[in-house]
C-alpha positions in Angstrom: 49.7 111.7 210.6 53.2 110.7 209.8 53.7 108.8 206.5 56.6 107.5 204.4 57.6 110.4 202.2 59.8 110.1 199.2 62.4 112.3 197.6 61.9 113.4 193.9 65.0 113.1 191.8 66.3 113.7 188.4 65.9 110.0 187.5 62.1 109.7 188.0 62.1 107.2 190.9 62.3 108.5 194.4 64.9 108.0 197.2 62.7 106.3 199.9 62.5 107.4 203.5 62.7 104.0 205.1 65.7 104.1 207.5 65.0 104.3 211.2 67.1 105.3 214.3 68.7 101.9 214.6 69.6 101.6 211.0 71.1 105.1 211.0 73.0 104.5 214.2 74.4 101.1 213.0 75.4 102.7 209.7 77.6 105.2 211.5 78.9 102.7 214.1 79.6 100.2 211.3 81.7 102.8 209.6 83.6 103.6 212.7 84.5 100.1 213.5 86.3 98.6 210.7 89.9 97.6 209.7 91.1 100.5 212.0 90.5 98.5 215.1 92.5 95.6 213.8 95.6 97.6 212.8 95.3 101.1 214.4 96.6 100.3 217.9 99.9 98.9 216.6 100.6 102.0 214.4 99.8 104.4 217.3 102.0 102.5 219.8 105.0 102.5 217.5 104.6 106.3 217.2 103.8 107.3 220.8 104.4 104.2 223.1 102.0 104.0 226.1 101.2 107.7 225.4 99.2 106.6 222.4 96.3 106.4 224.8 96.4 110.2 225.0 96.4 110.1 221.2 93.0 108.3 221.2 91.7 110.7 223.9 92.7 113.8 221.9 91.2 112.3 218.7 88.1 111.3 220.5 87.4 114.9 221.9 88.1 116.4 218.5 85.9 114.1 216.7 83.1 114.1 219.2 82.9 117.8 218.9 82.8 117.5 215.1 80.1 114.7 215.5 78.0 117.0 217.5 78.2 119.7 214.7 77.3 117.1 212.1 74.4 116.0 214.3 73.1 119.7 214.4 73.4 120.0 210.7 72.0 116.6 209.8 68.8 117.2 211.9 68.3 120.7 210.6 69.0 119.9 206.9 68.1 116.3 206.3 69.3 115.7 202.7 71.1 113.1 200.9 74.9 113.6 200.8 74.8 116.2 203.5 78.6 117.0 203.7 78.3 118.4 200.2 75.0 120.3 200.8 75.7 122.3 204.1 78.6 124.3 202.4 76.4 124.9 199.4 73.7 126.4 201.5 76.2 128.6 203.5 78.7 129.6 200.8 77.3 128.5 197.4 77.9 125.9 194.6 81.7 126.3 194.5 82.0 125.5 198.3 79.5 122.8 198.0 81.4 121.2 195.2 84.8 121.6 197.0 83.4 119.8 200.2 81.6 117.2 198.3 84.6 116.5 196.1 87.0 115.9 198.9 84.4 113.9 200.8 83.9 111.7 197.7 87.5 111.0 197.3 87.6 110.0 201.0 84.5 107.8 200.9 85.2 106.1 197.5 88.6 104.9 198.5 87.7 103.5 201.9 85.9 100.4 200.6 89.0 99.1 198.8 91.3 100.2 201.6 89.0 98.0 203.9 89.3 95.0 201.6 93.1 95.4 201.3 93.3 95.7 205.2 91.3 92.5 205.6 93.5 90.5 203.0 96.7 91.9 204.5 95.5 90.7 208.0 94.6 87.2 206.6 97.8 86.7 204.6 99.6 84.7 207.3 96.5 82.9 208.8 97.2 79.2 209.3 94.7 78.1 206.6 96.1 80.7 204.2 99.6 79.2 204.2 100.8 78.7 200.6 98.2 81.2 199.2 100.0 84.3 198.1 97.6 87.1 198.6 100.0 90.1 199.2 103.3 90.9 197.4 106.4 91.9 199.3 105.7 95.5 198.6 102.2 95.2 200.2 100.3 95.3 196.9 97.8 92.5 196.1 98.8 89.5 194.1 96.4 88.3 191.2 94.7 86.0 193.7 94.4 88.7 196.2 93.1 91.2 193.6 90.4 88.6 192.5 89.2 88.2 196.0 89.1 92.1 196.5 87.2 92.5 193.3 84.5 89.8 194.4 84.2 91.6 197.7 83.6 95.0 196.0 81.0 93.4 193.8 79.2 92.0 196.9 79.2 95.5 198.4 77.7 96.9 195.2 74.9 94.3 194.9 73.8 94.8 198.4 73.7 98.6 198.0 71.7 98.2 194.8 69.0 96.2 196.7 68.0 99.3 198.5 68.7 101.5 201.5 66.5 99.6 203.9 68.1 96.3 202.8 71.5 97.8 203.4 70.7 99.2 206.9 69.0 96.1 207.9 71.7 93.7 206.7 74.3 96.0 208.2 72.7 95.7 211.8 73.7 92.2 212.3 77.2 92.8 210.9 77.7 95.8 213.4 76.5 93.8 216.3 79.2 91.3 215.5 81.8 94.0 214.9 81.1 95.8 218.2 80.9 92.5 220.2 84.3 91.2 219.1 86.4 94.1 220.1 84.6 94.2 223.5 85.3 90.5 223.9 88.9 91.1 223.0 89.3 93.8 225.5 87.9 91.6 228.4 89.8 88.5 227.4 93.3 90.1 226.9 93.1 92.2 230.0 91.9 89.2 232.1 94.6 86.8 230.8 97.7 88.9 230.2 98.2 92.5 231.5 101.5 94.0 232.4 101.0 97.3 234.2 104.7 98.0 234.0 104.4 98.5 230.1 102.9 101.9 230.8 106.0 103.3 232.5 108.9 101.1 232.5 109.6 100.5 228.8 112.1 102.3 226.7 111.6 106.0 227.2 108.9 105.6 229.7 105.3 106.7 229.2 106.0 108.9 226.2 109.1 107.6 224.5 108.9 110.2 221.5 107.4 113.1 223.6 104.5 115.3 222.5 105.6 115.0 218.8 105.0 111.2 218.9 101.4 111.7 220.5 100.4 114.0 217.7 102.2 112.2 215.0 100.1 109.0 216.0 96.8 110.7 215.1 97.1 110.3 211.3 98.7 106.8 211.7 95.2 105.0 212.0 93.8 106.8 215.0 91.7 109.5 213.2 91.1 106.9 210.4 89.6 104.5 213.0 87.3 107.0 214.6 85.9 108.5 211.4 82.6 107.6 209.9 80.1 109.1 212.3 78.9 111.3 209.6 77.2 108.4 207.7 73.9 109.0 209.3 73.9 112.6 208.0 74.9 111.3 204.5 71.8 109.1 204.5 69.5 111.6 206.1 67.6 111.9 202.9 66.5 108.4 203.3 65.8 108.7 207.1 62.3 108.0 208.2 62.3 110.7 210.8 65.6 112.6 210.5 64.7 115.5 212.8 64.5 113.0 215.7 66.9 110.2 214.6 69.9 111.6 212.7 71.5 113.5 215.7 70.8 110.7 218.1 72.3 108.1 215.7 75.5 110.2 215.1 76.2 111.0 218.8 75.4 107.4 220.1 77.7 105.8 217.4 80.5 108.3 218.1 80.5 107.8 221.9 80.4 104.0 221.6 83.2 103.9 219.0 85.4 106.2 221.0 85.0 104.1 224.2 85.8 100.9 222.3 89.0 102.2 220.7 90.4 103.8 223.9 90.0 100.5 225.8 91.5 98.5 223.0 94.6 100.6 223.1 94.9 100.1 226.9 94.5 96.4 226.4 97.0 96.3 223.6 99.7 98.2 225.7 99.2 96.1 228.8 99.3 92.8 226.8 102.6 93.4 225.1 105.6 91.2 226.3 107.7 93.8 228.3 110.9 92.3 226.7 109.7 93.6 223.3 109.6 97.1 224.4 112.6 97.2 226.7 114.8 98.9 224.1 112.2 100.8 221.9 108.8 100.7 220.5 109.6 100.0 216.9 108.4 96.4 217.0 106.3 96.0 220.1 105.0 92.5 219.0 108.4 91.1 218.3 109.8 89.4 215.2 107.4 87.6 212.9 104.4 89.3 214.1 101.1 88.7 212.2 98.3 90.9 213.5 98.2 92.9 216.9 95.3 91.2 218.6 95.7 87.9 217.0 99.3 87.5 218.3 98.3 88.7 221.6 95.5 86.3 221.9 97.7 83.3 221.0 100.3 84.6 223.6 97.7 84.6 226.2 96.6 81.0 225.4 93.3 82.1 223.8 93.5 80.2 220.6 89.7 80.3 220.2 89.8 84.1 220.4 92.5 84.1 217.7 90.2 82.2 215.5 87.3 84.7 216.2 89.7 87.5 215.2 90.5 85.9 211.9 86.8 85.7 211.2 86.4 89.4 212.2 89.2 90.4 209.9 86.8 89.6 207.2 83.5 90.7 208.8 84.6 94.2 210.1 86.2 95.5 206.9 83.2 93.9 204.9 80.7 95.9 207.0 82.6 99.2 206.6 83.2 98.8 202.9 79.5 97.9 202.5 78.5 101.2 204.0 81.1 103.4 202.2 80.1 102.1 198.8 76.7 103.6 199.7 78.1 106.8 201.2 80.1 107.7 198.2 77.1 107.1 196.0 75.0 109.5 198.1 77.8 112.2 197.8 78.1 111.8 194.1 74.2 111.8 193.9 74.2 115.1 195.8 76.9 116.6 193.5 74.8 115.4 190.5 71.7 117.1 192.0 73.8 120.3 192.2 74.6 119.9 188.5 78.3 119.9 189.3 78.6 116.3 188.1 76.7 114.5 185.2 73.0 114.1 185.7 73.1 110.3 185.2 74.6 110.1 188.7 71.1 111.0 190.1 69.3 108.2 188.3 67.5 106.3 190.9 66.4 102.7 190.5 63.0 101.2 191.2 64.4 100.2 194.6 64.9 103.8 195.4 68.7 103.9 195.4 71.1 106.0 193.2 72.0 103.3 190.7 74.4 105.3 188.5 76.4 106.6 191.5 76.7 103.2 193.1 78.0 101.7 189.9 80.5 104.5 189.7 81.7 103.9 193.2 82.3 100.2 192.3 84.4 101.3 189.2 86.6 103.7 191.1 87.0 101.2 193.9 88.4 98.8 191.2 90.9 101.4 190.1 92.0 102.0 193.7 92.9 98.3 194.1 95.7 98.7 191.5 99.3 98.6 192.7 99.2 101.6 195.0 100.9 102.0 198.4 100.1 99.8 201.5 97.2 100.2 203.9 99.1 102.4 206.2 100.3 104.7 203.5 96.8 105.2 202.1 95.4 105.8 205.5 97.3 109.0 205.9 95.8 110.4 202.7 92.3 109.3 203.5 92.7 110.9 207.1 93.6 114.1 205.4 90.7 114.1 203.0 88.4 113.4 205.9 89.6 116.2 208.0 89.2 118.7 205.1 85.6 117.4 204.6 85.0 117.8 208.4 86.4 121.3 208.5 83.7 122.5 206.2 81.0 121.5 208.7 81.7 123.8 211.7 82.2 126.9 209.5 79.0 126.1 207.6 77.0 125.7 210.8 78.2 129.0 212.2 77.4 130.8 209.0 73.9 129.1 208.8 73.2 129.9 212.5 73.9 133.6 211.7 72.4 133.9 208.3 69.6 131.4 208.4 68.4 132.2 211.9 64.8 131.2 211.4 65.6 127.6 210.6 64.4 125.0 213.2 67.2 123.0 214.8 65.8 119.9 216.4 69.2 119.3 217.9 71.4 122.3 218.9 75.2 121.8 219.5 76.0 123.1 223.0 77.9 126.3 223.3 78.1 126.9 219.5 80.2 130.1 219.9 82.9 127.9 221.4 82.5 124.4 219.7 82.1 125.6 216.1 85.5 127.4 216.0 87.0 124.6 218.1 85.8 122.0 215.6 87.4 124.0 212.7 90.6 124.3 214.6 90.6 120.6 215.5 90.1 119.6 211.9 93.0 121.8 210.8 95.2 120.4 213.5 94.6 116.9 212.2 95.3 118.0 208.6 98.7 119.5 209.9 99.7 116.5 211.9 99.0 114.2 208.8 102.3 115.8 207.4 103.4 118.0 204.5 103.4 115.1 201.9 99.8 114.1 202.6 98.6 117.8 202.5 100.2 118.8 199.2 98.8 115.5 197.6 95.3 116.1 198.8 95.6 119.8 197.5 96.5 118.4 194.1 93.5 116.2 194.2 91.2 119.2 195.1 92.8 121.3 192.3 91.8 118.4 189.8 88.3 118.7 191.3 88.3 122.4 190.5 89.0 121.7 186.9 86.1 119.3 186.8 83.9 122.0 188.4 85.0 124.6 185.8 84.1 122.1 183.0 80.8 121.5 184.5 80.2 125.2 184.8 81.1 125.8 181.2 78.7 123.0 180.0 75.8 123.5 182.5 72.6 125.1 181.3 71.1 125.0 184.8 69.9 128.3 186.1 70.1 127.2 189.7 73.7 126.0 189.4 74.7 129.5 188.1 72.4 131.2 190.7 74.0 129.3 193.6 77.6 130.1 192.3 78.7 132.8 194.8 82.5 133.5 194.1 82.8 135.9 196.9 81.2 133.6 199.6 83.7 130.8 198.6 86.7 133.0 198.2 88.2 131.9 201.6 88.7 128.2 200.5 91.9 128.4 198.5 93.7 130.9 200.9 92.8 128.3 203.7 94.1 125.4 201.7 97.2 127.0 200.5 98.0 128.3 204.0 97.8 124.7 205.3 100.3 123.6 202.7 102.6 126.4 203.7 102.2 125.6 207.4 102.9 121.9 206.6 106.0 122.9 204.7 107.4 124.9 207.6 106.1 122.5 210.3 107.5 119.3 211.9 105.4 116.5 210.5 105.7 114.2 207.5 108.2 113.7 204.6 109.4 117.0 203.1 108.6 119.3 206.0 111.5 121.8 206.9 111.2 121.7 210.7 111.4 125.4 210.9 108.6 126.1 213.3 109.6 125.0 216.9 107.6 122.5 219.0 104.3 124.1 220.2 105.0 127.3 218.3 103.8 125.3 215.2 100.6 124.4 217.0 100.0 128.0 217.9 100.5 129.1 214.3 97.9 126.4 213.1 95.4 127.5 215.8 95.8 131.2 215.0 95.6 130.6 211.3 92.5 128.5 211.7 90.6 131.1 213.7 91.4 133.9 211.3 90.1 131.8 208.4 87.1 130.7 210.3 85.8 134.1 211.2 86.8 135.5 207.8 84.8 132.7 206.1 81.7 133.3 208.2 81.8 136.9 207.2 81.7 136.0 203.6 78.6 133.7 204.0 75.7 134.2 201.4 73.0 136.6 202.1 70.0 135.3 204.1 67.6 135.5 201.1 70.1 133.4 198.9 70.5 130.9 201.6 66.7 130.6 202.0 66.3 130.2 198.2 69.0 127.4 198.1 67.4 125.6 201.1 63.8 126.2 199.9 64.4 124.6 196.6 65.9 121.5 198.2 62.9 121.5 200.5 60.7 121.3 197.5 62.7 118.3 196.2 63.4 116.7 199.7 59.8 116.6 201.1 59.1 117.2 204.8 59.1 114.2 207.0 55.6 114.6 208.4 52.7 115.2 206.0 51.8 118.8 206.7 48.3 119.9 207.5 46.5 121.5 204.8 46.8 125.1 206.3 50.2 124.6 207.9 53.2 126.1 206.1 56.0 123.8 205.1 59.6 124.6 206.2 60.4 125.5 202.6 57.5 128.0 202.6 58.7 129.5 205.8 62.2 129.9 204.3 60.8 131.4 201.2 58.6 133.9 203.2 61.8 134.8 205.2 63.4 135.6 201.8 60.4 137.8 200.9 58.8 135.3 198.5 55.3 134.7 199.8 54.4 132.4 197.0 56.9 129.8 198.4 59.4 127.6 196.6 59.0 126.9 192.9 59.9 123.8 190.9 63.2 124.0 189.1 63.4 125.4 185.7 61.6 123.3 183.1 58.5 123.2 185.3 58.8 119.6 186.7 60.2 118.0 189.8 63.8 116.6 189.6 
């Protein structure tokens, strides 16, 4: 008989398995549909013109493949902060920390970015006239900063109330968030649509050629479509992760991709043809406020413009709400691995990682300080996201080979093709984000490595040192440094030298990615080490269905496969964590 099972933790209170399919699906979909839909289409159109539709299609294919890979991993290894755990199982503690660190940097900055995006969108609203929210350099004024701080505080309070409270409150928000873009598509296409915009504007269908199509990807396209992995991050609190996590990820990704592609079609078709007769630098014309807001007014749908202003608050609010929780789960996972301070694993009576949620709020406040605009931050977050995603396909392939006895309730189709394809896709996204973004993210990862070394020096955890496999993780820095070199020699972003010709650069990235992929898989930890790492987490992250008295648990099966018939043991010290 199935029952609610809880996850023992360092902090004494358990993470509670209370989130069902709809809660998981809406958490992922709510992360996908945020400020990206309000601002992403404009940036893509400026870069690629009508061919920006191809940019969305390319991104959708790439991210759907990565979503399928995360669905496989999330169902097979249902733990909190999954993106930090999968590389740990395959390549050890250093790889797990590297993936978790970059995933944390990505997740913890999205909530303040969403808030800033909402405030920027609302700056010129009729009722906001005379209220200075954003400075000329796109940073927040004191009033704007106060509003942003209050928003982050609300996100934090909702997360502290519990995972079920978060998922349930998020469902209503996501229904609104999905309904408004769908309504916008229908109304704009019905009232104002100019088919000639797709071929007769300046430069035709692709005014900036293939380069413009690829360059559009980091300018809000990939940022908009990211977020499907949230169901995997919360798998440790899923009621039935073996059944629900994969379905939630795939459903959310398909809905999100369809919505964004149709939004770009509607946007291109609704533009005044006169605005793009010369170029696509300013497709909305002088004095533009917000892409769909302006188009709704031009179409005579003032009521829709009002709805869009409301959504400019609701959509980023929902996404920021989820990402405060997501970043907390990742830092919780890193704390569980003893790579970050143990207080991050303290769990409240409501079953949420209290310390990690508070830390996410504090870092969010720091991110609101006078940093670059929404568009500038989006490129860096996209790069961090792609690096985080890249760890998943190589980890899955390694685990398929080295942890062959593991049950996979959902299997990614054609893994021999899609796992290397997913790794290549993530690396192409990193390359297209440009040299400047790549070296900055590499610097942030280097800072994380210093933190890791400090944790290693101070840690007394036998498990932390046991899981530290330097050889298995030795592919990571050659991979990252190679990407920086390709970015420098390539054709995208500030500082690139434009040495590699068009298309030749793509071939270099693809070839380099495949070499690193298969080299990394060859370095994966031994089956018995993987079974030990997974088995100990199985001890802590209890099975979903209460096992029969005589039935072996998944942890016991893994331990037996590793030659340990006695099964998993408690961590050192004798008690559960």
